[in-house]
N, C-alpha and C positions, 0 to 999 in steps of 0.2 A: 504493498503499498503503499503509497504518497506520505509527505512529510502534510500535505499539504490538506489532503481528503481528510488522513486523523485530526487537526486540529481545526477544520469544521467539525467533524463528529463530538470536538473534545467539546466550543461552542455552541452545541446543543444544547439551549435552556434544559435542562430540569423541569423547569415549569408542563413547558411545552409539553414535552419529551409526557409526565403525569395529567397532561392535558385532557393528550388525546389515545387515554386508558380512562376516561371518565373520573379521573379524581382532583375533586379540585381543595384548595384549602380550604383551612379555617381562617386561617390569620393572612394578611397578605401586609406589609410595608416597603417604602420601597427599596430595604437590606435582603430582606431575607420573605419566603410567606411559612407557614405550620399546617403538620396534615396531622391527621389519624393515619398509625404505620402504614405500608402498605405491601406492607413487608405480613403483617402477625398480626391477630386482635387486640384491641385497646380503646378504651371508656379514655382517655384523657391523650388531645394528642401531643403527638412529643417526638416527631419527623419534619422538620430540622432542612428545610437548604436554602442556604444563601444565593441569593441571584448574582450575588457581585463574582465572588469566585467559580459561581456553578459547582457548588456540593455537596451535599445531603450529610449529613449523618441522624440515626436514630439512634435517643436517648435512651431509650426505654432496653437497649440491644449495644447503646456503646457502640457503636457500629458506625463508617459509613464511608465515601469517596467518590469518585468522576458518573457521570454519564453512564458511564461505560460497567464500571463496577454494579451502578444500578438495575440494569442491564440484564445481564447476570444473575441479578440476587433476585429478583422479579424471575423473569422469567425463564429460569432454572437454563440457561447455555450456556457455552463455552464462551472467551475470554476473544477466537477471532467471531465465532459465530456474530456475537454480541453484536462489537463491529460492522456486521456484515448491514443487520440487521438494522440498525442503529444512522448505517450513510443512506440505508435504501432512506432516511423517512428526511435525515436534514434538509436542509436548504441549500442548494447547490449554487448561492449566490451571498450566501453568508447572513444574508436578513433573515428578520428569526421573528413575532410577531409581539410577545412573554413576557418579551429580557429586553427593553431598549431601556438602556446604558448600560449595559451586560459589556467590559472588558476585551474584544478579540485575540487580547495576548494574553489570556489564560497561560496561568505557566503548568497547572497540573499537571505531571507526565500521568500519561496512563503509559507507557510504550516508549524509554529516557530513548534520547535522541541525541546525548551526549558524547555516545561511545562507553560509558558505563557500564550498567545492567541494563537489558535490556527485557524488559517480558513478555513471555509470550504465553502463560493459559498460566489459570491458578484453577486449581482446584478440591473439593470437597475430601473427596482420599488421602489421607498419608499414607505410602508406603508402604510396608511392615517392615522396613530398615528401622525409618524413623519414627512408629508405634511404636519396636522393638528397645531404642534408645532415650528414649523418651518414658517408657517404664522402667526399664530394667536403670539405665544411667542414672536419670530426675530423679527418677520414682514418682511420675507424675500422672495421676489419675486418669487416665484419657478419657474415659466417661463422661467427667466431669471439663474437662480441659478439650476437647472437640469443636465444641460449639466459636470459637477463640484463631481455630487455626485452618492454616489451608497446606495446602504446600503448592510450591509457588515453581513453574520453571523457566526460566529464564536464560541469555542468550549472554556472551564475553565472550565477544573475536572471531564471534563464530562458535566457538566452543558451548555446547547446553550444561546446564547442572538444574538442579534439582534443592531445594531447602525448604526446613519447616518455614510458614507464613503468616505474621502473627499483625494483622490491621491497624491504623492509624484515626489519626483525626482527617488525615489533608488527603484519603486513599493512600499511599503510601505504606512497606510492611518492610518493617522489623524476617528479619532473614539468619536459621540460627540451621546448621548442616546438621549430622550424629557427628566429626570428628571436632574437629576446631575452627571453623568459617561463624564468620557473625558479619549482618550484614546492613545495607538498607537497598529495599528499591524506594530510587527519593517520591514527593516529597518524605524528609525526615520531622514527623507531631509523635505531639503528646494521644495517648489513648483511653480515651475517661470506658469506665463501665457502674454503670446503675445500675439502682437497687429502689427501689419505692416505698425505702425506710430513708426517713431522717439522722442516719447516723453522721458519726464525723468520715471524716475521707482517708479510706489506706493508697498511703502512694507510696509508689513499691518507682526497682531502677529499671527492672525492665522489665522480659513478660518470662523471665522461664522461675523469676522471682514471683509471679502475678501466682501465675498455676502451680506450685508450692502449697501458695497461702489455699488456694484453691482448692489442693484433694485436702488439705490437712484440714479443714474446715464441712460440719455436716452440711451447717450451709456459709449461701455471707447476705449478710444483712446491714452492711458498711457498703457506700460509696464508691468505687476502687481509685485510681489512677494508676495508669504506669507511664513514667515519663519518656522510654527505650530511650536515657540517656542523660545522664545529673546536665551536660550542656543543659537541655530541656528545661532548667529550673526557671528558670527568667517567663517561662510562656507557661510555666505551669502555674507557679504565681500569678499568674494572669487572670490565668480563667479558675481558676476557682475566687477573688477576690471577681472577678466577673460577674459570678455565681450566689457572695455574700455568704463561700463555703470559712469559717474561720478554725474550725476544727481537726485536727488534721495528727494520722497517726505515718507515722514512715522507717521504713522495710527499705532501709539501706543497707549498701556492702560497709561492710566493717573499712574501710582505709580509710585517708587523707581525705578524697573526694568526698565520701557516702557523707564524714563531719561537716564537713565545709557547705557542707548544701545545703545542711542541720540546720546552720550557722548563720544563714543564706533566706528558710523561715523564717526561723524566728525575728532574725532584722526586720523582716517582711509585717511585719506582726502577727503573727498565724499563733496560735494556741499545739504546739507543736506534742508528742509523743513521741520520745524517738524511741521504738520498739527494738533495733538491735540490741540493750540493757539484758536481752533474751537469749540473743546468739551470737553472744559475745566476744566466743574461745573459736566460732566458724567465720572464716569470708561472705559468706553470705548467709539468705533467707535458704533459698538449696540447697548449699553446703545441710544447713544446722536439718534441713529435710532430711533429705535423704539420708544423713546419722538415726535420729531417729530408724527410720524405716527399719538401717539397717540390723539394726540394736533388738526389735523386735521383730523381724525374720527372725536373729540369732536365736534367740530368748522361747521360740516358736518352735525352734530345727531344735533347740535341744533338748524342750517338753517332750513332743515327738519321740523323740531318740531314748528319754528317760522313761516315758512310755511303752514304748519297745524291748527300752530292757528286762521292764519291770515283766512282761506282757514271756518274754522267752524264760523267766528264770522261776516266772508261775506253770511254763509247759513243762519245764524241766521236773519241776517237785512233783506234779502231776505225774512223773514217766518213773520214775523214783520210788512212787509211792508202790505204781501197780508193779513193779519189778519183783521188788518183797511181797 
């Protein structure tokens, strides 16, 4: 596909795409439109379209992205199929009726054109080796985690790769493979995950820590926010301030960057509970979680061995009694 064709698709207003499907906003302002989510049933509208950036977010799920991401979700299709379908409907002359004043040079890159990483495909199914990495190495509960994860296929200099993907607020993805690779499909941004309870906000440095928290808890009763890097601290502070969220619990790494970030939150006026006091002897929350799971597995194995030995001793005594 030509770059200008992709640019035309990315400029296709989300509000117009939804309107063609008979979905109308509950509220409309010059900068955004608010809807009942088209992705799930809900009584309170929590699906917001930023008409200036042409991006969407479903606050109830904590997911968002570009019009191509939305098309993939709503129509259950692949990246290439979403681009094809949107290309058939997006006006060829670049003029749009529902989004007056929309900036044509939208910087939201569905497919990177800077030569770094080119997004090929997004899948809801993780290959077995990624599932094994998450469960065996990271001790993540897949049943709880899968709704937050994608399998991302991307290309770098003609070579194709796959990674576990975790979406952010701007439609980019944090990437992790089953070895040592960590990266991003731009743009870099935070990932808010909301519940309907007005509890303090749990702040995580990376998505593996959030998934560890998810695996450790029976249910999540807090708002959560994954920074996807401590470099996003200023963006996180703005996001929390915009929503008047003042009480936070930080689950950051036990290093200088983590400690400095906690101080940044305190200086910004937040009431901070530094939760790494509970895992101060570990590198991060996932390291602590893995240690706990390993210890539980060890105790369980020892208990099973003890039961097995006890059973064998009983059988041995019974055999000896019969021989007598």
